[in-house]
Steps between C-alpha positions, in 0.01 A plus 500: 500500500219259622609171640326173403250378761373194299710313244340199328753311288423231238199384699295202379206333670353164390213312649516121456760282318573365157280566203209597724694785671346847489760773431346788700810723475809488271830688528363798677750783564391828667633755751288716721702805640459614853206741524338398177138424439544221241215356297469144378211447258358237284185325394357200696751214499805722428668387816455822715391344818755217474775759451397713808492173712843415385630844604426421853561119451141398594569309175852379462646550160597203287800685384662838548554733796310778693687767677320739739697782649821325387421160671442188294175346623533189298802394695371567842406229742139506618561678822699772333239524229221555755693781643571658167134494406425740787638771271270399224135597541215382280150611443241291305189549293268342775659673804553182703402663841416305799125527526486423881745784580423872498704742297750581781557131555534414127782752486671374822490138386838493310664672799354250735666229291845674544457520874446883515352607836128576486532867601763557235307315232178697575682826485650391159153402377347835598780686304410285192131566540579865472709449198216317318252756627281242697559613859125485568491133402721364775230278656312413184511157348563412137141413429410862592742651244472591139735326250727816490511513879595130514783564263626795705503279815683232300761756395541623856543146623765435233684822600511394868846326467644785318565328172742630244292357209132491435366240255146574365343211335180636324445701809226723337326232290203458727451864540287768312683764286482775764618281774767371279632856449493557873695188586761573222540847643551356839767254365672786325512710817636206695768459238595865513485556888635171612734416214358159446561337174167390334440227240148514349365188334199571286320428175372866491702760297322777687668378821846517339417853357385628840809423714778304333829636368616183319323201370556142377254336263470128553368276227470117542755494769767694326589882501360666189650837574613730781571867551382824629120523492511808268717310240297188501175686469635730221648223287437138604743278296325167526167363408429413867580863587277642232204276604528638859573864420263540210226246561248707295744612229344597166614279205614720212316285253171585672537879485318697226710630204619848580815719519623356826772612740627359820541733798727360781468636850842503667443601863329839484199601719215262469254783535578687176178501273704461189213431246283770637791749494568407142139584407495821687851632414513380138136463408572146383317196585655147494360155559623286779538158337652318790686563826711316753592753754573477868531740788803416714545723803336790321702451176372380164642206313389304202381570146198637320406455129343809339336535164580837350273723283501442131585866450882533461513846674294375800704187519836699488371727776407204704845335457694814579298567812536133627876504431544807695356357825742406791551132579317390178636350179306467175564264204293377207354156558667342210417143638129591491299293254136548414 
C-alpha cells in the first residue's frame, strides 16, 4: 500500500485583514501518495498557484498543516525548513534560468549553494543532461535554446539535489502542443524511473489526461471534487467539474428532435471506429448529435448522443449491436428535450 508523501490538512490562506481580506484558499484537504502524479486544476483565480506555494511554504498558510514525507513543514523553524525544501523541487512556466550561465552551470548552481565540490557537481550535471536528452547543449546559454529545451534544463536543475517531490506550476503553459507532450513524457519518465512524486498544477485538462492518475478540482479557493482521473472524467459530480471536463457540452434543449440514445464509453480502446462499424456490420446509419469523449492512455471515456433511424427494425438492430460491444453501455436519453 502506498504511503502518503504530501498531506495537506484543513489548509486556509488569506491575504490581508478584516473585511478586505482575500480568502485565496479555504479548508483544503488532500493527500498525495508516494510515486503519484497528482493533478490540481482550476480556472484562473481558483487558488492553484497559491496552493502549490503553500505546499513548499513559499507562502505560509494562515491555518492548517502541510506534511511532506511525514514531516510537518508548518512547525519547522526557518533553518530546518530550508533544509526540508531541498527534497521539494519546483519547475515554473517561465523556466527561471540564469541567463548569464551556460546549461551546465545552471544545473550545478543549486549544488554550489549546498557546498558540493565542483568536480562532483559537474559530474551530476552531466548525468542530468543525459536524462533530459540535452548532452550536446552543455555549453549553450539559455538565449540559444528553444522553450522546450529551456524547460528541460530547468527540470535537470531541479533534479540536481535529488528531490523526493517535484512541483510543476503551469510548467507547460508557455509551450506549443508538441513540446508540451514531450515535456509531459519526460516528467512521466522521471516519475517512473526515479520514483519522484509529482504534483502538476494546470488549467489544461489535456495535461491531466496525459500523465495524472488522480486529480483535484479547485473552484474559488475550495475543493470542488477529487478522485481518480478516470472517475472524475467519466462522471463529474459538481458544476465546477462539469465546466472543466465538458467545456463544449451539448445542451439537450438545443438538439434536434429525434429518437435519442446515450452511449457511454467505459474504458475500452479509444481506436474502435464504432459508428463506422455499425454502418458496415448492420447497414444502419445514425446521427451523432453530440459527443464529449476523451482518450486517456489509449482508453475511451465519456458519452455520445446518437439519433436512431425512424425505422423500428433498423433502430432495434442498432441498439442490439451497440449493447453487445465491450466496455460500452447504452440507454435512452430520457432527459433529452427538443
